[in-house]
C-alpha positions in Angstrom: -0.4 -0.1 0.1 1.8 3.1 -0.9 2.1 5.6 1.9 0.1 8.8 2.2 2.4 11.8 1.9 1.6 15.2 4.0 0.2 18.4 2.4 3.0 20.1 4.9 6.4 19.2 5.3 8.0 20.0 9.1 11.8 20.7 9.3 12.7 20.7 12.5 11.0 19.3 15.6 10.6 22.5 17.5 9.6 24.5 14.3 5.4 25.7 15.4 4.9 25.7 12.0 4.9 23.9 8.5 5.1 24.2 5.3 2.6 23.6 2.5 3.8 21.5 -0.6 0.3 22.6 -1.9 -2.5 24.6 -1.8 -4.8 23.1 1.3 -8.9 24.3 1.5 -9.8 24.9 5.0 -11.4 22.5 6.5 -8.2 20.2 5.7 -7.2 18.1 9.1 -3.6 16.7 9.0 -3.5 14.3 11.6 0.3 14.1 11.9 0.0 17.7 13.6 -3.0 17.1 15.2 -4.0 20.4 13.3 -7.2 20.9 11.1 -6.4 23.8 9.0 -8.9 26.8 10.0 -8.3 28.9 6.7 -7.4 28.0 3.1 -3.4 27.6 2.8 -1.6 28.6 0.1 0.9 26.5 -1.4 4.7 27.0 0.1 3.4 29.3 2.7 3.3 28.0 7.0 0.8 26.9 9.3 0.6 27.5 13.0 0.9 24.0 14.5 0.6 25.0 18.1 -1.0 28.4 20.0 1.6 31.5 19.7 1.1 33.7 21.6 1.3 37.4 20.8 5.6 38.3 21.4 6.2 34.6 21.2 9.1 33.6 18.7 7.6 32.0 15.0 9.9 29.4 14.2 11.3 27.8 10.9 14.0 25.3 10.7 13.6 26.0 14.2 15.3 29.5 13.6 13.0 32.8 14.5 11.5 34.5 11.5 9.6 36.8 13.1 6.7 36.8 16.0 3.7 36.4 16.6 1.6 39.3 16.1 -1.6 38.5 17.9 -2.6 34.8 19.7 -2.7 32.7 17.2 -4.6 29.0 17.8 -3.3 25.5 15.4 -4.3 25.6 11.8 -4.1 29.0 11.3 -2.1 30.4 8.0 0.6 32.2 9.1 1.8 35.0 6.7 3.7 38.8 6.4 0.0 39.7 7.8 0.0 37.9 11.0 4.3 37.6 11.6 5.4 40.6 12.3 9.2 41.4 11.7 11.6 42.7 14.4 15.2 42.6 15.2 16.5 38.8 16.3 18.8 38.8 19.5 21.7 36.7 17.8 24.7 35.1 18.8 27.6 35.5 16.2 29.9 32.1 18.5 32.5 33.4 16.2 34.7 30.5 15.0 33.3 27.9 17.5 31.7 25.5 14.7 34.7 25.4 12.5 36.0 22.0 11.1 38.9 21.9 8.3 37.3 20.6 5.6 38.0 16.6 4.9 39.5 16.9 1.6 38.7 14.0 -1.2 42.1 12.7 -2.0 43.2 13.8 -5.2 43.4 11.2 -7.5 39.5 10.5 -6.9 37.9 14.0 -7.2 35.7 14.7 -9.9 36.8 15.4 -13.1 35.3 17.9 -16.1 36.8 18.4 -19.8 37.9 22.1 -18.8 40.0 25.0 -21.2 43.8 25.3 -19.5 44.6 28.4 -20.2 49.0 28.8 -20.2 48.9 30.5 -16.0 47.7 27.5 -15.3 43.7 28.9 -14.5 41.0 26.4 -16.2 37.9 27.9 -18.3 34.3 26.3 -18.1 33.9 28.7 -21.7 36.0 30.8 -23.8 34.8 33.9 -25.2 35.8 37.3 -26.3 34.9 40.3 -23.8 34.2 43.9 -25.3 34.0 45.6 -22.3 33.3 50.2 -22.1 34.7 52.2 -19.8 31.4 54.2 -20.3 28.3 54.6 -21.4 29.6 55.9 -23.7 31.2 53.8 -25.8 27.5 51.0 -25.7 27.0 51.7 -29.7 30.4 50.6 -30.7 31.2 47.8 -28.6 28.1 46.6 -28.6 28.3 47.0 -33.0 31.1 45.3 -33.0 29.7 42.4 -30.8 27.1 41.5 -33.3 28.7 41.7 -36.6 30.1 38.0 -35.3 26.4 36.1 -35.4 25.7 32.6 -36.0 27.1 32.5 -38.6 29.9 34.0 -38.7 30.9 32.3 -35.2 31.5 29.4 -37.1 34.8 30.1 -38.2 35.1 29.9 -34.9 33.9 26.2 -33.3 36.3 26.2 -30.1 35.7 29.6 -28.7 32.0 30.4 -27.3 31.0 33.5 -28.5 32.2 37.7 -28.1 30.2 39.1 -25.5 29.8 42.7 -25.2 29.6 43.8 -21.7 27.8 47.4 -21.1 27.1 49.2 -18.2 25.1 53.2 -17.8 27.5 54.1 -15.6 31.3 54.7 -16.1 30.9 59.1 -15.9 28.6 61.4 -14.1 30.7 59.7 -11.1 32.7 60.1 -8.1 36.0 60.4 -9.6 37.7 58.7 -6.4 37.2 56.2 -3.6 35.0 53.0 -3.6 32.4 54.2 -7.2 35.0 54.0 -9.1 37.6 51.2 -7.7 34.3 49.0 -8.1 33.5 50.1 -11.5 37.3 49.5 -12.0 38.0 46.1 -10.6 34.8 45.0 -11.9 35.9 45.3 -15.5 39.2 44.6 -15.1 38.1 41.0 -13.3 36.2 40.2 -16.5 38.9 40.9 -18.5 40.6 38.8 -15.9 38.3 35.6 -15.7 39.7 32.1 -16.9 36.3 32.2 -19.1 37.7 35.4 -20.9 39.8 34.6 -24.2 40.9 38.0 -24.9 39.5 41.7 -24.4 38.4 44.8 -26.3 37.8 47.6 -23.8 36.2 50.4 -26.0 36.1 53.9 -24.8 35.2 57.5 -25.8 37.6 58.9 -24.5 36.6 61.7 -22.2 35.0 59.6 -19.7 35.6 60.5 -15.7 36.5 56.2 -15.8 39.3 57.5 -18.0 40.5 54.3 -19.8 44.3 54.9 -19.5 44.2 55.4 -16.2 41.9 51.9 -15.3 44.7 50.3 -17.0 47.0 51.5 -14.9 45.0 51.4 -11.1 43.8 47.8 -12.7 47.3 46.4 -13.9 46.2 45.7 -17.5 49.1 45.3 -19.6 48.1 45.9 -23.5 49.0 42.9 -25.6 47.7 40.4 -28.2 44.5 39.5 -26.1 44.0 42.3 -25.0 43.5 45.3 -26.1 42.4 49.3 -26.0 40.0 51.3 -28.4 39.3 54.8 -28.3 36.5 56.4 -30.6 38.0 59.9 -30.1 41.4 58.6 -31.3 40.4 56.6 -34.3 37.8 58.8 -36.0 34.7 58.3 -34.4 31.6 55.3 -34.1 32.4 54.6 -37.8 35.7 53.8 -37.2 35.9 52.5 -34.8 33.4 50.0 -35.1 35.1 48.3 -38.4 38.9 48.8 -36.3 37.0 46.9 -33.4 36.3 44.1 -35.5 39.0 43.6 -37.4 40.7 43.4 -33.7 38.6 41.0 -32.3 39.3 38.5 -35.8 42.2 38.6 -34.6 42.5 37.8 -31.2 39.3 35.0 -31.9 41.9 33.5 -34.3 44.4 32.9 -31.3 41.6 32.4 -29.4 39.9 29.0 -31.4 43.2 27.5 -30.4 41.9 25.4 -27.4 41.2 22.6 -26.4 39.1 21.3 -24.0 41.4 18.5 -21.6 40.1 16.6 -18.5 40.9 19.0 -15.3 40.1 18.2 -11.6 36.6 19.6 -9.9 39.6 21.7 -7.7 40.0 24.1 -10.4 35.7 25.0 -10.7 35.3 28.6 -8.8 31.2 28.3 -8.4 29.0 31.4 -8.7 25.8 30.2 -5.7 22.8 32.5 -6.8 18.5 32.6 -6.0 16.2 35.0 -7.6 12.4 35.4 -7.8 12.4 32.9 -4.3 9.1 31.3 -2.8 8.2 29.6 -0.1 9.7 26.2 -1.6 13.4 27.4 -2.2 14.9 27.2 1.6 12.7 24.1 1.3 14.4 22.7 -1.6 16.3 23.7 -4.3 18.8 25.7 -1.4 19.4 23.0 0.0 19.8 21.0 -2.9 22.6 23.5 -3.9 24.2 23.5 -0.3 24.8 19.3 -0.6 26.4 20.5 -4.1 28.3 23.1 -2.7 29.7 20.9 0.4 30.4 18.6 -2.6 32.9 20.8 -4.3 34.7 22.3 -1.2 34.9 18.6 -0.7 37.1 18.0 -3.8 39.0 21.2 -3.6 37.0 23.5 -5.8 35.6 27.4 -4.9 32.3 28.1 -4.2 31.0 32.1 -3.8 28.0 32.5 -1.9 26.8 36.6 -2.4 23.6 38.6 -1.5 24.7 39.5 1.7 21.9 41.8 1.9 19.6 38.6 2.1 21.6 37.2 4.8 20.8 39.4 7.6 19.1 37.6 10.2 20.8 34.2 9.3 24.0 35.6 10.0 25.4 34.1 12.8 24.8 30.6 11.5 27.6 31.3 9.3 29.6 33.8 11.8 29.9 30.5 14.3 31.8 29.0 11.6 34.2 31.3 10.7 37.8 30.3 10.0 38.6 33.4 11.7 36.8 34.9 14.5 38.1 38.1 11.9 36.4 36.4 9.4 32.4 36.3 10.7 33.8 40.0 12.3 34.6 40.7 8.7 30.7 39.8 7.6 28.4 41.3 10.3 30.7 44.8 9.5 29.7 44.0 5.5 26.0 43.0 6.9 25.8 46.5 9.1 26.7 48.7 6.3 24.4 47.9 5.0 21.6 48.7 8.0 23.3 51.9 7.7 22.6 52.0 3.9 19.2 51.5 3.3 18.5 53.7 7.1 14.7 54.7 6.8 14.3 53.5 3.4 11.9 51.1 1.8 14.2 48.1 1.3 14.0 44.2 1.8 16.4 44.3 4.3 14.2 46.4 6.7 12.1 43.5 6.8 9.8 43.2 3.1 10.1 41.5 0.5 9.4 41.3 -3.1 5.7 41.0 -4.5 7.0 37.8 -5.8 8.7 36.8 -2.5 5.6 37.1 -0.4 2.5 35.4 -3.0 5.5 32.5 -3.0 5.2 32.0 1.3 8.2 34.2 2.4 6.7 36.8 5.1 10.1 38.8 5.6 13.5 39.4 4.6 14.3 36.4 8.1 12.3 34.2 5.6 14.5 34.5 2.9 17.7 35.0 4.2 16.9 31.2 6.4 16.1 29.0 2.7 19.1 31.8 0.9 21.5 30.6 3.0 20.8 27.0 2.9 22.6 26.8 -0.7 25.8 27.2 0.6 26.1 24.3 2.8 27.1 23.1 5.4 31.2 24.0 4.8 33.1 26.1 6.2 33.8 30.0 5.4 37.3 30.5 5.1 37.0 34.5 3.5 34.9 37.6 2.9 34.7 39.8 0.0 34.1 43.0 -1.0 31.7 43.4 -4.1 33.8 41.8 -7.7 37.6 42.4 -5.5 39.9 38.8 -6.8 39.0 35.2 -4.9 41.8 33.7 -4.5 40.6 31.7 -0.9 39.3 27.8 -1.6 36.2 25.7 -0.1 33.1 27.9 0.8 33.4 32.5 0.4 31.2 34.8 1.0 31.3 37.8 -1.5 29.4 41.5 -0.6 26.7 41.7 -3.0 23.8 43.0 -3.9 20.5 41.3 -3.7 19.5 41.5 -7.5 20.5 39.5 -9.3 22.7 40.3 -12.1 24.2 42.9 -10.5 25.1 39.8 -7.9 26.9 37.9 -10.2 28.6 40.3 -12.3 30.5 41.1 -9.2 30.9 36.7 -8.4 32.1 36.4 -12.6 34.6 39.7 -11.9 36.1 37.7 -8.9 36.5 34.6 -10.8 33.5 32.4 -10.7 33.3 30.0 -14.3 29.9 28.2 -13.1 27.1 29.1 -11.6 24.3 27.5 -9.8 20.8 29.1 -9.4 17.7 28.7 -7.4 14.7 30.5 -8.3 10.6 29.6 -7.0 8.3 31.7 -8.8 10.6 31.2 -12.3 13.6 33.9 -12.9 15.0 33.5 -16.1 18.1 34.8 -15.7 21.2 33.6 -17.2 24.6 34.7 -18.7 26.6 34.3 -22.1 29.8 34.3 -20.3 29.1 32.9 -16.9 26.9 29.3 -18.1 24.2 28.9 -15.1 22.1 26.4 -13.8 18.8 26.5 -13.2 17.7 24.7 -10.1 13.6 25.0 -9.9 11.9 24.8 -6.5 8.5 22.9 -7.1 6.7 21.1 -10.3 4.5 22.9 -11.3 6.7 26.0 -12.1 9.5 24.1 -13.5 6.4 22.3 -15.5 5.3 25.3 -16.6 8.9 27.3 -17.4 10.7 24.2 -18.8 12.5 25.7 -21.4 14.3 27.7 -18.7 15.1 25.2 -16.2 17.6 22.9 -16.4 17.1 20.3 -12.7 13.3 20.2 -11.0 15.0 20.4 -7.6 10.6 20.1 -6.5 11.1 16.1 -6.8 11.7 17.0 -3.1 9.0 18.7 -1.6 6.7 15.6 -4.3 8.3 13.4 -2.0 10.4 11.7 -5.3 13.6 12.5 -4.3 15.6 13.1 -1.2 17.9 16.9 -0.3 20.6 14.7 -0.9 19.3 12.9 -4.2 19.9 15.6 -6.2 22.1 17.2 -4.5 24.5 14.4 -6.3 22.3 15.4 -9.7 23.1 18.9 -9.5 26.6 18.6 -9.0 26.6 16.2 -12.1 25.1 18.3 -14.1 27.3 21.4 -12.9 30.0 18.9 -14.3 28.1 18.9 -18.0 27.7 22.2 -18.6 31.2 23.1 -17.0 32.8 20.5 -19.7 30.9 22.5 -22.1 27.1 20.8 -22.4 25.2 23.8 -22.8 22.4 25.2 -19.9 18.6 26.0 -20.6 19.2 29.8 -21.1 22.5 29.5 -23.3 20.5 27.8 -25.4 17.9 30.0 -26.2 20.3 32.3 -26.0 20.1 34.5 -22.3 22.9 36.8 -21.3 23.6 39.2 -23.3 22.6 42.0 -20.8 22.9 40.6 -17.7 26.3 42.4 -17.5 25.2 44.9 -14.7 28.3 46.6 -12.4 27.1 47.9 -8.8 26.2 51.7 -9.1 27.2 52.9 -5.8 27.5 56.4 -4.5 26.5 59.5 -6.1 25.6 60.2 -10.2 25.9 63.7 -11.1 
């Protein structure tokens, strides 16, 4: 006889709420919890399993996600209307739970078919990049890239794409300090990423982000695979486009010489990302990705957990396993910066999540953060980086990026990420030409509805068909396949030409 699947998911025995697997009508008995639903409960939303007095913590994963706004009886639908957002007392317990990872012996590690650069770095894709120093060169960069259409690229079968990196900033901004430094290290990071075989940096010539000063500040040296093109020097738009096309052709000839070879998974740098989250994200896709992340770390690889503003409220679950107290304190310092930066503003770090997140079952940023942190797995936090800083530590690291997905992945790629895993519950269609992105659906209904965009259905966990561990293994194998050249769904759709979005921090004038 087939075992009945409960209509709710219990995450921890200490929790006073459970999560609806599917829409539950009012009056539904849930005998395993000893409750009857008092209102309809949408899929991914929460139900109280015992009396929660006004002001008492609401617990999910045995973690506080808010406080009861009123006395709440068992069977009550729990959401933002009756869960109050407030500050949570946290014990950072710096490095208390730190344990070094037991790495898999080198001769037993997973392998993928990678592209080994002359300096030993390993790529998953092979692109020619066309970044701009500022928005004034955007048309030139885009027209140069557009020239190399699918038909012309057939002459270069070992090159994946010619990618324009267009930004709306670069001029009308602060000349010194963090804003300009951030933009420059973002651009230079895209040039230096292993996936970039060559780059043509374009500029008008008079923008505040002066191309020559950027080259000097970032240690960028012109050569056969790194060129500069200044519109005011070569005679304007048309001449710059013609010259740029010729320069890219020369780089393509060189880039096309590469061959994929078997390499250890220790060379992978995985960007973690979630967007369009729902109440299932923290139950299926994110913890399953966390298992895959742990597996990559044990294989000697690198995993970047980003979106620091969406770790607010659960940072103590990360600081306690920081490699050193200094690493843990750096995470707290960055979070405090975000709280100050968003003070008095209608931003999610102050409680309210996006309409899509809310409709999907997330009551506030604490609950969203709880799910988002799951994708980082369980290994130690070895370092914390500022936006677009080069990642040099192995294992799990954290990068300070905004929660806005394209902006976050832009920072991670600049830091050295060569592949991305992206979880979604509502159905984000993000993709990246230069950083291949594997999309993980948190629920089966959305996966089936948006199957052309989703690579893996983690909703099988909610449906009782797979365990989190099994799904983690599936994700890991898919990452190896995509790193080896298999196209992700977003790549097949051609998504990724406009998803380069440097963080425009600072004053614009």
